[in-house]
NUGURO-47146 format. One record per atom (N, C-alpha, C): residue number from 1; residue in one letter; atom name; z, y, x. Coordinates in nm, 4 decimals, always signed. Layout:
BEGIN
PT ketor nuvo pator       c3       c2       c1
PT   NUM    a    CA        Z        Y        X
...
end
This chain:
BEGIN
PT ketor nuvo pator       c3       c2       c1
PT     1    m     N  -0.3636  -0.7468  +0.2700
PT     1    m    CA  -0.4454  -0.8303  +0.2055
PT     1    m     C  -0.4473  -0.9531  +0.2820
PT     2    r     N  -0.4462  -1.0751  +0.2160
PT     2    r    CA  -0.4446  -1.2062  +0.2824
PT     2    r     C  -0.5860  -1.2287  +0.3171
PT     3    r     N  -0.5986  -1.3087  +0.4276
PT     3    r    CA  -0.7345  -1.3501  +0.4745
PT     3    r     C  -0.7955  -1.4485  +0.3792
PT     4    t     N  -0.7242  -1.5051  +0.2922
PT     4    t    CA  -0.7787  -1.5922  +0.1879
PT     4    t     C  -0.8210  -1.5246  +0.0720
PT     5    q     N  -0.8078  -1.3954  +0.0549
PT     5    q    CA  -0.8509  -1.3226  -0.0716
PT     5    q     C  -1.0088  -1.3544  -0.0915
PT     6    n     N  -1.0389  -1.3636  -0.2221
PT     6    n    CA  -1.1690  -1.4084  -0.2542
PT     6    n     C  -1.2171  -1.3057  -0.3565
PT     7    c     N  -1.3186  -1.2274  -0.3207
PT     7    c    CA  -1.3593  -1.1137  -0.4112
PT     7    c     C  -1.5053  -1.1458  -0.4639
PT     8    g     N  -1.4993  -1.2435  -0.5497
PT     8    g    CA  -1.6408  -1.2811  -0.6092
PT     8    g     C  -1.6553  -1.2201  -0.7471
PT     9    i     N  -1.7707  -1.1825  -0.7701
PT     9    i    CA  -1.8122  -1.1299  -0.9140
PT     9    i     C  -1.9399  -1.1912  -0.9697
PT    10    v     N  -1.9581  -1.1785  -1.0892
PT    10    v    CA  -2.0747  -1.2208  -1.1461
PT    10    v     C  -2.1221  -1.1209  -1.2487
PT    11    v     N  -2.2531  -1.0995  -1.2606
PT    11    v    CA  -2.3082  -1.0002  -1.3642
PT    11    v     C  -2.4053  -1.0840  -1.4388
PT    12    n     N  -2.4001  -1.0778  -1.5742
PT    12    n    CA  -2.4949  -1.1436  -1.6585
PT    12    n     C  -2.5918  -1.0437  -1.6984
PT    13    s     N  -2.7242  -1.0663  -1.6693
PT    13    s    CA  -2.8343  -0.9780  -1.7015
PT    13    s     C  -2.9347  -1.0359  -1.7929
PT    14    s     N  -2.9727  -0.9652  -1.8940
PT    14    s    CA  -3.0643  -1.0095  -1.9980
PT    14    s     C  -3.2096  -0.9698  -1.9363
PT    15    i     N  -3.3072  -1.0604  -1.9357
PT    15    i    CA  -3.4346  -1.0281  -1.8792
PT    15    i     C  -3.5431  -1.0753  -1.9787
PT    16    t     N  -3.6650  -1.0233  -1.9631
PT    16    t    CA  -3.7758  -1.0544  -2.0462
PT    16    t     C  -3.8842  -1.1044  -1.9442
PT    17    s     N  -3.9315  -1.2272  -1.9780
PT    17    s    CA  -4.0228  -1.2977  -1.8833
PT    17    s     C  -4.1476  -1.3293  -1.9631
PT    18    y     N  -4.2581  -1.3438  -1.8924
PT    18    y    CA  -4.3879  -1.3721  -1.9489
PT    18    y     C  -4.4485  -1.4954  -1.8738
PT    19    d     N  -4.5261  -1.5832  -1.9330
PT    19    d    CA  -4.5922  -1.6896  -1.8616
PT    19    d     C  -4.7038  -1.6326  -1.7689
PT    20    s     N  -4.7806  -1.5256  -1.8112
PT    20    s    CA  -4.8853  -1.4844  -1.7335
PT    20    s     C  -4.9131  -1.3335  -1.7766
PT    21    a     N  -5.0051  -1.2713  -1.7103
PT    21    a    CA  -5.0410  -1.1315  -1.7433
PT    21    a     C  -5.0930  -1.1152  -1.8810
PT    22    r     N  -5.1596  -1.2158  -1.9307
PT    22    r    CA  -5.2282  -1.2192  -2.0594
PT    22    r     C  -5.1263  -1.2688  -2.1822
PT    23    d     N  -5.0114  -1.3135  -2.1387
PT    23    d    CA  -4.9143  -1.3593  -2.2367
PT    23    d     C  -4.8683  -1.2452  -2.3234
PT    24    s     N  -4.8794  -1.2600  -2.4513
PT    24    s    CA  -4.8264  -1.1526  -2.5475
PT    24    s     C  -4.6939  -1.2043  -2.6208
PT    25    n     N  -4.6318  -1.3144  -2.5738
PT    25    n    CA  -4.5101  -1.3590  -2.6379
PT    25    n     C  -4.4080  -1.3649  -2.5269
PT    26    p     N  -4.3334  -1.2590  -2.5110
PT    26    p    CA  -4.2307  -1.2636  -2.4172
PT    26    p     C  -4.1082  -1.3473  -2.4482
PT    27    i     N  -4.0495  -1.4081  -2.3486
PT    27    i    CA  -3.9292  -1.4819  -2.3711
PT    27    i     C  -3.8051  -1.4190  -2.3248
PT    28    e     N  -3.7044  -1.4003  -2.4012
PT    28    e    CA  -3.5772  -1.3405  -2.3594
PT    28    e     C  -3.4906  -1.4447  -2.2921
PT    29    g     N  -3.4156  -1.4070  -2.1965
PT    29    g    CA  -3.3277  -1.4973  -2.1194
PT    29    g     C  -3.2223  -1.4190  -2.0514
PT    30    n     N  -3.1260  -1.4934  -2.0034
PT    30    n    CA  -3.0211  -1.4479  -1.9160
PT    30    n     C  -3.0170  -1.5008  -1.7739
PT    31    v     N  -2.9881  -1.4195  -1.6781
PT    31    v    CA  -2.9748  -1.4481  -1.5563
PT    31    v     C  -2.8410  -1.4045  -1.4899
PT    32    e     N  -2.7683  -1.4969  -1.4329
PT    32    e    CA  -2.6365  -1.4616  -1.3691
PT    32    e     C  -2.6637  -1.4282  -1.2214
PT    33    y     N  -2.6131  -1.3112  -1.1822
PT    33    y    CA  -2.6169  -1.2707  -1.0405
PT    33    y     C  -2.4843  -1.2786  -0.9671
PT    34    y     N  -2.4697  -1.3586  -0.8641
PT    34    y    CA  -2.3423  -1.3831  -0.8043
PT    34    y     C  -2.3264  -1.2982  -0.6816
PT    35    g     N  -2.2111  -1.2296  -0.6627
PT    35    g    CA  -2.1905  -1.1334  -0.5507
PT    35    g     C  -2.0527  -1.1561  -0.4868
PT    36    l     N  -2.0624  -1.1000  -0.3654
PT    36    l    CA  -1.9342  -1.0820  -0.2983
PT    36    l     C  -1.9063  -0.9256  -0.2824
PT    37    l     N  -1.7847  -0.8942  -0.3422
PT    37    l    CA  -1.7459  -0.7526  -0.3265
PT    37    l     C  -1.7265  -0.6987  -0.1904
PT    38    t     N  -1.7983  -0.5983  -0.1429
PT    38    t    CA  -1.7895  -0.5319  -0.0133
PT    38    t     C  -1.7304  -0.4067  -0.0090
PT    39    d     N  -1.7407  -0.3243  -0.1210
PT    39    d    CA  -1.6877  -0.1936  -0.1287
PT    39    d     C  -1.6558  -0.1459  -0.2642
PT    40    i     N  -1.5577  -0.0614  -0.2855
PT    40    i    CA  -1.5331  +0.0019  -0.4149
PT    40    i     C  -1.5529  +0.1463  -0.4066
PT    41    i     N  -1.6254  +0.2120  -0.4914
PT    41    i    CA  -1.6387  +0.3516  -0.4818
PT    41    i     C  -1.5872  +0.4284  -0.6133
PT    42    e     N  -1.5121  +0.5120  -0.6007
PT    42    e    CA  -1.4558  +0.5987  -0.7102
PT    42    e     C  -1.5254  +0.7221  -0.7192
PT    43    l     N  -1.5991  +0.7501  -0.8301
PT    43    l    CA  -1.6505  +0.8818  -0.8644
PT    43    l     C  -1.5613  +0.9582  -0.9579
PT    44    d     N  -1.5031  +1.0731  -0.9113
PT    44    d    CA  -1.4257  +1.1431  -1.0044
PT    44    d     C  -1.4906  +1.2787  -1.0478
PT    45    y     N  -1.5102  +1.2807  -1.1730
PT    45    y    CA  -1.5867  +1.3983  -1.2309
PT    45    y     C  -1.4982  +1.5099  -1.2692
PT    46    y     N  -1.4414  +1.5783  -1.1731
PT    46    y    CA  -1.3481  +1.6982  -1.1949
PT    46    y     C  -1.2305  +1.6616  -1.2846
PT    47    g     N  -1.1739  +1.5418  -1.2708
PT    47    g    CA  -1.0629  +1.4951  -1.3404
PT    47    g     C  -1.0829  +1.4659  -1.4897
PT    48    k     N  -1.2086  +1.4841  -1.5450
PT    48    k    CA  -1.2430  +1.4521  -1.6787
PT    48    k     C  -1.2695  +1.3153  -1.7033
PT    49    w     N  -1.3282  +1.2354  -1.6089
PT    49    w    CA  -1.3423  +1.0961  -1.6224
PT    49    w     C  -1.3798  +1.0462  -1.4798
PT    50    k     N  -1.3540  +0.9126  -1.4685
PT    50    k    CA  -1.3741  +0.8482  -1.3370
PT    50    k     C  -1.4639  +0.7261  -1.3652
PT    51    v     N  -1.5483  +0.7012  -1.2702
PT    51    v    CA  -1.6468  +0.5830  -1.2688
PT    51    v     C  -1.6175  +0.5041  -1.1365
PT    52    f     N  -1.6074  +0.3766  -1.1614
PT    52    f    CA  -1.5922  +0.2879  -1.0376
PT    52    f     C  -1.7240  +0.2068  -1.0177
PT    53    l     N  -1.7678  +0.2143  -0.8925
PT    53    l    CA  -1.8910  +0.1333  -0.8612
PT    53    l     C  -1.8454  +0.0222  -0.7546
PT    54    f     N  -1.9022  -0.0892  -0.7766
PT    54    f    CA  -1.8789  -0.1954  -0.6813
PT    54    f     C  -2.0075  -0.2210  -0.5960
PT    55    r     N  -1.9952  -0.2237  -0.4678
PT    55    r    CA  -2.1084  -0.2620  -0.3792
PT    55    r     C  -2.0867  -0.4000  -0.3431
PT    56    c     N  -2.1987  -0.4883  -0.3596
PT    56    c    CA  -2.1890  -0.6210  -0.3350
PT    56    c     C  -2.2885  -0.6769  -0.2459
PT    57    d     N  -2.2693  -0.7861  -0.1862
PT    57    d    CA  -2.3724  -0.8786  -0.1252
PT    57    d     C  -2.4067  -0.9737  -0.2298
PT    58    w     N  -2.5332  -0.9763  -0.2779
PT    58    w    CA  -2.5905  -1.0525  -0.3736
PT    58    w     C  -2.6604  -1.1666  -0.3318
PT    59    a     N  -2.6199  -1.2920  -0.3769
PT    59    a    CA  -2.6939  -1.4175  -0.3427
PT    59    a     C  -2.8305  -1.4152  -0.4139
PT    60    d     N  -2.9308  -1.4740  -0.3478
PT    60    d    CA  -3.0682  -1.4899  -0.4075
PT    60    d     C  -3.0619  -1.5908  -0.5151
PT    61    v     N  -3.0631  -1.5494  -0.6429
PT    61    v    CA  -3.0645  -1.6501  -0.7490
PT    61    v     C  -3.2103  -1.6779  -0.8017
PT    62    n     N  -3.3019  -1.6234  -0.7361
PT    62    n    CA  -3.4441  -1.6475  -0.7743
PT    62    n     C  -3.5056  -1.7765  -0.7183
PT    63    t     N  -3.4329  -1.8348  -0.6143
PT    63    t    CA  -3.4921  -1.9547  -0.5566
PT    63    t     C  -3.3887  -2.0649  -0.5655
PT    64    a     N  -3.4354  -2.1928  -0.5593
PT    64    a    CA  -3.3483  -2.2997  -0.5701
PT    64    a     C  -3.2751  -2.3263  -0.4332
PT    65    r     N  -3.3257  -2.2615  -0.3294
PT    65    r    CA  -3.2687  -2.2643  -0.1998
PT    65    r     C  -3.1255  -2.2022  -0.1962
PT    66    e     N  -3.0940  -2.1118  -0.2828
PT    66    e    CA  -2.9701  -2.0301  -0.2704
PT    66    e     C  -2.8813  -2.0468  -0.3918
PT    67    i     N  -2.9187  -2.1247  -0.4945
PT    67    i    CA  -2.8390  -2.1577  -0.6161
PT    67    i     C  -2.8787  -2.2865  -0.6645
PT    68    k     N  -2.7707  -2.3673  -0.7008
PT    68    k    CA  -2.8081  -2.4985  -0.7526
PT    68    k     C  -2.6750  -2.5490  -0.8297
PT    69    k     N  -2.7035  -2.6604  -0.9038
PT    69    k    CA  -2.5947  -2.7276  -0.9772
PT    69    k     C  -2.5724  -2.8557  -0.9148
PT    70    d     N  -2.4301  -2.8871  -0.8913
PT    70    d    CA  -2.3987  -3.0176  -0.8290
PT    70    d     C  -2.3915  -3.1290  -0.9437
PT    71    q     N  -2.3594  -3.2556  -0.8927
PT    71    q    CA  -2.3709  -3.3633  -0.9860
PT    71    q     C  -2.2635  -3.3488  -1.1028
PT    72    f     N  -2.1610  -3.2646  -1.0847
PT    72    f    CA  -2.0506  -3.2445  -1.1831
PT    72    f     C  -2.0784  -3.1286  -1.2745
PT    73    g     N  -2.1978  -3.0494  -1.2544
PT    73    g    CA  -2.2344  -2.9372  -1.3416
PT    73    g     C  -2.1814  -2.8111  -1.2893
PT    74    f     N  -2.1202  -2.8039  -1.1732
PT    74    f    CA  -2.0747  -2.6796  -1.1278
PT    74    f     C  -2.1913  -2.5967  -1.0561
PT    75    t     N  -2.1897  -2.4762  -1.0686
PT    75    t    CA  -2.2771  -2.3821  -1.0088
PT    75    t     C  -2.2507  -2.3685  -0.8575
PT    76    m     N  -2.3330  -2.3863  -0.7690
PT    76    m    CA  -2.3103  -2.3599  -0.6277
PT    76    m     C  -2.4079  -2.2586  -0.5664
PT    77    v     N  -2.3563  -2.1606  -0.4832
PT    77    v    CA  -2.4253  -2.0476  -0.4434
PT    77    v     C  -2.4242  -2.0539  -0.2850
PT    78    n     N  -2.5318  -2.0088  -0.2268
PT    78    n    CA  -2.5503  -1.9862  -0.0723
PT    78    n     C  -2.5738  -1.8481  -0.0512
PT    79    f     N  -2.5004  -1.7878  +0.0333
PT    79    f    CA  -2.5124  -1.6398  +0.0594
PT    79    f     C  -2.5863  -1.6226  +0.1964
PT    80    s     N  -2.6645  -1.7235  +0.2417
PT    80    s    CA  -2.7359  -1.7070  +0.3673
PT    80    s     C  -2.8570  -1.6078  +0.3484
PT    81    r     N  -2.9051  -1.6036  +0.2306
PT    81    r    CA  -3.0191  -1.5034  +0.2036
PT    81    r     C  -2.9799  -1.4155  +0.0867
PT    82    l     N  -2.9745  -1.2826  +0.1142
PT    82    l    CA  -2.9230  -1.1930  +0.0232
PT    82    l     C  -3.0466  -1.1091  -0.0405
PT    83    i     N  -3.0148  -1.0672  -0.1711
PT    83    i    CA  -3.1033  -0.9745  -0.2378
PT    83    i     C  -3.0414  -0.8529  -0.2597
PT    84    h     N  -3.1102  -0.7412  -0.3088
PT    84    h    CA  -3.0591  -0.6166  -0.3408
PT    84    h     C  -2.9546  -0.5608  -0.2311
PT    85    t     N  -3.0045  -0.5579  -0.1125
PT    85    t    CA  -2.9148  -0.5107  +0.0040
PT    85    t     C  -2.9194  -0.3652  +0.0166
PT    86    g     N  -3.0074  -0.2947  -0.0482
PT    86    g    CA  -3.0029  -0.1428  -0.0371
PT    86    g     C  -3.1019  -0.1048  +0.0780
PT    87    q     N  -3.1752  -0.1952  +0.1418
PT    87    q    CA  -3.2704  -0.1667  +0.2415
PT    87    q     C  -3.3984  -0.0954  +0.1955
PT    88    q     N  -3.4293  -0.1422  +0.0713
PT    88    q    CA  -3.5528  -0.0890  +0.0054
PT    88    q     C  -3.5121  -0.0017  -0.1067
PT    89    l     N  -3.6092  +0.0905  -0.1420
PT    89    l    CA  -3.5863  +0.1861  -0.2492
PT    89    l     C  -3.5547  +0.1219  -0.3813
PT    90    m     N  -3.6206  +0.0032  -0.4091
PT    90    m    CA  -3.6021  -0.0702  -0.5341
PT    90    m     C  -3.4673  -0.1493  -0.5401
PT    91    d     N  -3.3990  -0.1693  -0.4382
PT    91    d    CA  -3.2817  -0.2495  -0.4212
PT    91    d     C  -3.1732  -0.1609  -0.4808
PT    92    e     N  -3.0781  -0.2317  -0.5592
PT    92    e    CA  -2.9623  -0.1598  -0.6044
PT    92    e     C  -2.8421  -0.2604  -0.5911
PT    93    p     N  -2.7628  -0.2350  -0.4866
PT    93    p    CA  -2.6443  -0.3159  -0.4611
PT    93    p     C  -2.5268  -0.2792  -0.5333
PT    94    y     N  -2.5322  -0.1688  -0.6140
PT    94    y    CA  -2.4107  -0.1327  -0.6904
PT    94    y     C  -2.4124  -0.1665  -0.8332
PT    95    v     N  -2.2962  -0.1935  -0.8890
PT    95    v    CA  -2.2799  -0.2193  -1.0276
PT    95    v     C  -2.1477  -0.1471  -1.0739
PT    96    f     N  -2.1574  -0.1197  -1.2172
PT    96    f    CA  -2.0347  -0.0630  -1.2653
PT    96    f     C  -1.9272  -0.1712  -1.2768
PT    97    s     N  -1.7989  -0.1310  -1.2656
PT    97    s    CA  -1.6905  -0.2279  -1.2691
PT    97    s     C  -1.6866  -0.2925  -1.4029
PT    98    s     N  -1.7323  -0.2263  -1.5195
PT    98    s    CA  -1.7263  -0.2674  -1.6474
PT    98    s     C  -1.8344  -0.3695  -1.6695
PT    99    q     N  -1.9309  -0.3948  -1.5810
PT    99    q    CA  -2.0407  -0.4887  -1.6063
PT    99    q     C  -2.0134  -0.6201  -1.5456
PT   100    v     N  -1.9032  -0.6415  -1.4724
PT   100    v    CA  -1.8733  -0.7677  -1.3993
PT   100    v     C  -1.7532  -0.8437  -1.4516
PT   101    k     N  -1.7658  -0.9737  -1.4150
PT   101    k    CA  -1.6461  -1.0565  -1.4359
PT   101    k     C  -1.6035  -1.1143  -1.2954
PT   102    q     N  -1.4854  -1.1238  -1.2783
PT   102    q    CA  -1.4253  -1.1869  -1.1550
PT   102    q     C  -1.4415  -1.3354  -1.1554
PT   103    i     N  -1.4905  -1.3830  -1.0391
PT   103    i    CA  -1.4964  -1.5225  -1.0187
PT   103    i     C  -1.4476  -1.5536  -0.8791
PT   104    f     N  -1.4281  -1.6803  -0.8380
PT   104    f    CA  -1.3884  -1.7162  -0.7114
PT   104    f     C  -1.4813  -1.8265  -0.6548
PT   105    y     N  -1.4854  -1.8214  -0.5225
PT   105    y    CA  -1.5862  -1.9072  -0.4509
PT   105    y     C  -1.4954  -2.0167  -0.3745
PT   106    s     N  -1.5296  -2.1310  -0.3832
PT   106    s    CA  -1.4581  -2.2381  -0.3044
PT   106    s     C  -1.5565  -2.2949  -0.2129
PT   107    k     N  -1.5297  -2.2977  -0.0876
PT   107    k    CA  -1.6163  -2.3521  +0.0125
PT   107    k     C  -1.6375  -2.5072  +0.0004
PT   108    d     N  -1.7608  -2.5484  -0.0104
PT   108    d    CA  -1.7842  -2.6926  -0.0267
PT   108    d     C  -1.7765  -2.7555  +0.1152
PT   109    p     N  -1.6774  -2.8450  +0.1296
PT   109    p    CA  -1.6561  -2.9061  +0.2600
PT   109    p     C  -1.7746  -3.0020  +0.3006
PT   110    t     N  -1.8493  -3.0533  +0.1991
PT   110    t    CA  -1.9534  -3.1468  +0.2418
PT   110    t     C  -2.0896  -3.0873  +0.2644
PT   111    d     N  -2.1077  -2.9641  +0.2184
PT   111    d    CA  -2.2465  -2.9008  +0.2219
PT   111    d     C  -2.2237  -2.7730  +0.2801
PT   112    e     N  -2.2557  -2.7539  +0.4151
PT   112    e    CA  -2.2377  -2.6373  +0.4828
PT   112    e     C  -2.3119  -2.5178  +0.4411
PT   113    g     N  -2.2320  -2.3988  +0.4148
PT   113    g    CA  -2.2933  -2.2794  +0.3691
PT   113    g     C  -2.2887  -2.2640  +0.2094
PT   114    w     N  -2.2481  -2.3649  +0.1360
PT   114    w    CA  -2.2549  -2.3604  -0.0061
PT   114    w     C  -2.1050  -2.3373  -0.0611
PT   115    y     N  -2.1045  -2.2617  -0.1657
PT   115    y    CA  -1.9771  -2.2311  -0.2335
PT   115    y     C  -1.9795  -2.2666  -0.3829
PT   116    v     N  -1.8747  -2.3187  -0.4299
PT   116    v    CA  -1.8656  -2.3632  -0.5674
PT   116    v     C  -1.8144  -2.2353  -0.6446
PT   117    v     N  -1.8682  -2.2055  -0.7595
PT   117    v    CA  -1.8340  -2.0940  -0.8414
PT   117    v     C  -1.7221  -2.1399  -0.9294
PT   118    l     N  -1.6099  -2.0795  -0.9315
PT   118    l    CA  -1.4948  -2.1032  -1.0156
PT   118    l     C  -1.4772  -1.9915  -1.0906
PT   119    r     N  -1.4777  -2.0038  -1.2301
PT   119    r    CA  -1.4589  -1.8974  -1.3304
PT   119    r     C  -1.3091  -1.8982  -1.3721
PT   120    n     N  -1.2590  -1.7905  -1.4019
PT   120    n    CA  -1.1189  -1.7748  -1.4545
PT   120    n     C  -1.1191  -1.6766  -1.5696
PT   121    t     N  -1.0052  -1.6715  -1.6318
PT   121    t    CA  -0.9757  -1.5863  -1.7383
PT   121    t     C  -0.8478  -1.4938  -1.6960
PT   122    p     N  -0.8719  -1.3649  -1.6861
PT   122    p    CA  -0.7497  -1.2854  -1.6496
PT   122    p     C  -0.6236  -1.3192  -1.7384
PT   123    r     N  -0.5134  -1.3081  -1.6712
PT   123    r    CA  -0.3870  -1.3438  -1.7462
PT   123    r     C  -0.3533  -1.2457  -1.8546
PT   124    d     N  -0.3984  -1.1259  -1.8479
PT   124    d    CA  -0.3560  -1.0312  -1.9524
PT   124    d     C  -0.4696  -1.0102  -2.0589
PT   125    l     N  -0.5594  -1.0954  -2.0612
PT   125    l    CA  -0.6702  -1.0877  -2.1587
PT   125    l     C  -0.6511  -1.1733  -2.2762
PT   126    f     N  -0.6346  -1.1298  -2.3925
PT   126    f    CA  -0.6027  -1.2102  -2.5198
PT   126    f     C  -0.7174  -1.1791  -2.6175
PT   127    d     N  -0.7581  -1.2828  -2.6924
PT   127    d    CA  -0.8476  -1.2643  -2.8019
PT   127    d     C  -0.7664  -1.2350  -2.9306
PT   128    m     N  -0.7598  -1.0976  -2.9679
PT   128    m    CA  -0.6724  -1.0698  -3.0832
PT   128    m     C  -0.7528  -1.0642  -3.2070
PT   129    g     N  -0.8820  -1.1028  -3.2122
PT   129    g    CA  -0.9612  -1.1094  -3.3384
PT   129    g     C  -0.9899  -0.9595  -3.3776
PT   130    n     N  -1.0226  -0.9418  -3.5019
PT   130    n    CA  -1.0698  -0.8067  -3.5567
PT   130    n     C  -0.9522  -0.7234  -3.6027
PT   131    g     N  -0.8297  -0.7780  -3.6078
PT   131    g    CA  -0.7114  -0.6996  -3.6566
PT   131    g     C  -0.6700  -0.7367  -3.7959
PT   132    s     N  -0.7332  -0.7992  -3.8658
PT   132    s    CA  -0.6836  -0.8268  -4.0031
PT   132    s     C  -0.6003  -0.9549  -4.0072
PT   133    r     N  -0.5013  -0.9540  -4.1085
PT   133    r    CA  -0.4006  -1.0732  -4.1167
PT   133    r     C  -0.4903  -1.1907  -4.1648
PT   134    d     N  -0.5928  -1.1752  -4.2443
PT   134    d    CA  -0.6652  -1.2931  -4.2880
PT   134    d     C  -0.7411  -1.3549  -4.1694
PT   135    d     N  -0.7798  -1.2772  -4.0752
PT   135    d    CA  -0.8479  -1.3443  -3.9502
PT   135    d     C  -0.7464  -1.4338  -3.8761
PT   136    i     N  -0.6203  -1.3781  -3.8632
PT   136    i    CA  -0.5161  -1.4614  -3.7918
PT   136    i     C  -0.4967  -1.5943  -3.8525
PT   137    v     N  -0.4807  -1.5869  -3.9842
PT   137    v    CA  -0.4450  -1.7197  -4.0578
PT   137    v     C  -0.5738  -1.8095  -4.0532
PT   138    e     N  -0.6976  -1.7513  -4.0773
PT   138    e    CA  -0.8106  -1.8266  -4.0736
PT   138    e     C  -0.8325  -1.8875  -3.9364
PT   139    r     N  -0.8123  -1.8222  -3.8311
PT   139    r    CA  -0.8358  -1.8744  -3.6918
PT   139    r     C  -0.7339  -1.9756  -3.6638
PT   140    s     N  -0.6033  -1.9579  -3.7077
PT   140    s    CA  -0.4975  -2.0515  -3.6725
PT   140    s     C  -0.5225  -2.1884  -3.7514
PT   141    e     N  -0.5891  -2.1749  -3.8617
PT   141    e    CA  -0.6063  -2.2967  -3.9337
PT   141    e     C  -0.7251  -2.3776  -3.8773
PT   142    t     N  -0.8142  -2.3141  -3.8126
PT   142    t    CA  -0.9404  -2.3783  -3.7666
PT   142    t     C  -0.9400  -2.4154  -3.6147
PT   143    l     N  -0.8320  -2.3752  -3.5458
PT   143    l    CA  -0.8184  -2.4030  -3.4004
PT   143    l     C  -0.8215  -2.5555  -3.3846
PT   144    s     N  -0.8938  -2.6130  -3.2981
PT   144    s    CA  -0.8847  -2.7479  -3.2740
PT   144    s     C  -0.8350  -2.7770  -3.1302
PT   145    f     N  -0.7528  -2.8673  -3.1151
PT   145    f    CA  -0.6904  -2.8982  -2.9844
PT   145    f     C  -0.7458  -3.0392  -2.9433
PT   146    l     N  -0.8085  -3.0367  -2.8289
PT   146    l    CA  -0.8688  -3.1670  -2.7712
PT   146    l     C  -0.7480  -3.2558  -2.7410
PT   147    e     N  -0.7558  -3.3790  -2.7659
PT   147    e    CA  -0.6545  -3.4794  -2.7199
PT   147    e     C  -0.6769  -3.5052  -2.5678
PT   148    q     N  -0.5627  -3.5152  -2.5014
PT   148    q    CA  -0.5815  -3.5235  -2.3575
PT   148    q     C  -0.4734  -3.6283  -2.3047
PT   149    n     N  -0.5155  -3.7150  -2.2347
PT   149    n    CA  -0.4364  -3.8206  -2.1683
PT   149    n     C  -0.3850  -3.7641  -2.0355
PT   150    l     N  -0.2550  -3.7320  -2.0224
PT   150    l    CA  -0.2006  -3.6742  -1.9052
PT   150    l     C  -0.2044  -3.7582  -1.7881
PT   151    d     N  -0.1972  -3.8928  -1.8172
PT   151    d    CA  -0.1957  -3.9819  -1.7016
PT   151    d     C  -0.3254  -3.9783  -1.6079
PT   152    e     N  -0.4302  -3.9420  -1.6722
PT   152    e    CA  -0.5604  -3.9245  -1.6076
PT   152    e     C  -0.5516  -3.8207  -1.5032
PT   153    n     N  -0.4648  -3.7157  -1.5256
PT   153    n    CA  -0.4576  -3.5985  -1.4386
PT   153    n     C  -0.3541  -3.6156  -1.3303
PT   154    i     N  -0.2603  -3.7087  -1.3379
PT   154    i    CA  -0.1586  -3.7290  -1.2497
PT   154    i     C  -0.1976  -3.8381  -1.1480
PT   155    p     N  -0.2092  -3.7955  -1.0166
PT   155    p    CA  -0.2457  -3.9077  -0.9231
PT   155    p     C  -0.1464  -4.0086  -0.9118
PT   156    s     N  -0.1864  -4.1350  -0.8831
PT   156    s    CA  -0.0832  -4.2386  -0.8576
PT   156    s     C  -0.0107  -4.2151  -0.7352
PT   157    t     N  +0.1077  -4.2857  -0.7269
PT   157    t    CA  +0.1880  -4.2592  -0.6011
PT   157    t     C  +0.1352  -4.3399  -0.4780
PT   158    s     N  +0.0432  -4.4414  -0.5129
PT   158    s    CA  -0.0082  -4.5186  -0.4102
PT   158    s     C  -0.1174  -4.4555  -0.3338
PT   159    t     N  -0.1836  -4.3483  -0.3903
PT   159    t    CA  -0.2952  -4.2679  -0.3150
PT   159    t     C  -0.2239  -4.1477  -0.2679
PT   160    q     N  -0.2815  -4.1116  -0.1456
PT   160    q    CA  -0.2358  -3.9833  -0.0852
PT   160    q     C  -0.3513  -3.8794  -0.0932
PT   161    h     N  -0.2992  -3.7669  -0.1310
PT   161    h    CA  -0.4128  -3.6504  -0.1498
PT   161    h     C  -0.3831  -3.5450  -0.0537
PT   162    q     N  -0.4831  -3.4943  +0.0173
PT   162    q    CA  -0.4677  -3.3815  +0.1197
PT   162    q     C  -0.4732  -3.2557  +0.0428
PT   163    l     N  -0.3768  -3.1770  +0.0527
PT   163    l    CA  -0.3672  -3.0540  -0.0324
PT   163    l     C  -0.3492  -2.9315  +0.0594
PT   164    v     N  -0.3789  -2.9388  +0.1900
PT   164    v    CA  -0.3614  -2.8326  +0.2932
PT   164    v     C  -0.4948  -2.7941  +0.3342
PT   165    r     N  -0.5227  -2.6566  +0.3409
PT   165    r    CA  -0.6373  -2.5938  +0.3933
PT   165    r     C  -0.6239  -2.5766  +0.5423
PT   166    y     N  -0.7135  -2.6059  +0.6229
PT   166    y    CA  -0.7098  -2.5809  +0.7685
PT   166    y     C  -0.8148  -2.4902  +0.8029
PT   167    d     N  -0.8960  -2.4404  +0.7127
PT   167    d    CA  -1.0024  -2.3376  +0.7561
PT   167    d     C  -0.9642  -2.2011  +0.7456
PT   168    v     N  -0.8325  -2.1659  +0.7188
PT   168    v    CA  -0.7852  -2.0279  +0.7271
PT   168    v     C  -0.6370  -2.0296  +0.7784
PT   169    d     N  -0.6136  -1.9239  +0.8459
PT   169    d    CA  -0.4722  -1.9041  +0.8828
PT   169    d     C  -0.3897  -1.8466  +0.7759
PT   170    e     N  -0.2664  -1.8717  +0.7759
PT   170    e    CA  -0.1717  -1.8229  +0.6647
PT   170    e     C  -0.1117  -1.6912  +0.6949
PT   171    d     N  -0.1677  -1.6146  +0.7831
PT   171    d    CA  -0.1119  -1.4732  +0.8188
PT   171    d     C  -0.1473  -1.3835  +0.7012
PT   172    i     N  -0.0527  -1.2892  +0.6800
PT   172    i    CA  -0.0767  -1.1829  +0.5810
PT   172    i     C  -0.1038  -1.0506  +0.6639
PT   173    y     N  -0.2150  -0.9841  +0.6271
PT   173    y    CA  -0.2630  -0.8626  +0.6988
PT   173    y     C  -0.2501  -0.7475  +0.5973
PT   174    k     N  -0.2063  -0.6348  +0.6433
PT   174    k    CA  -0.1877  -0.5041  +0.5571
PT   174    k     C  -0.2973  -0.4161  +0.6059
end
């Protein structure tokens, strides 16, 4: 495993919240919990089925001190204060592998302790629709492609860009 391996996950949780104890109109919402994978546990039920649990260090998403948006709209997470550590009976540091999505964290060089959340789509995941030929034709006719000026993405030759990371060693560990 490389030292640069990044084991980030996100869990999207549906919650119900109230304004006060007397409020009779709950509001449904979603909260994303950001974690660092620390352990994988396989539960084997006599060879009939297996369940995989992920143990994570969870960032405190309940306060603005540990999660924020930057000026570009990226989510930023700070792991200095953790929740659901397993220290108390109510804490639950484990999730099913089927409940999570993989993400990556990039260290923010300008803000100590903060990491930018980078989402990705697995290479082998394809949206195949519901399986009917009509769906394939209908979706292919309605796909819109955004126009993109490639010159905006290519840096000019007069400016120099630093593309080397100095915060990690390039060693490979097994």
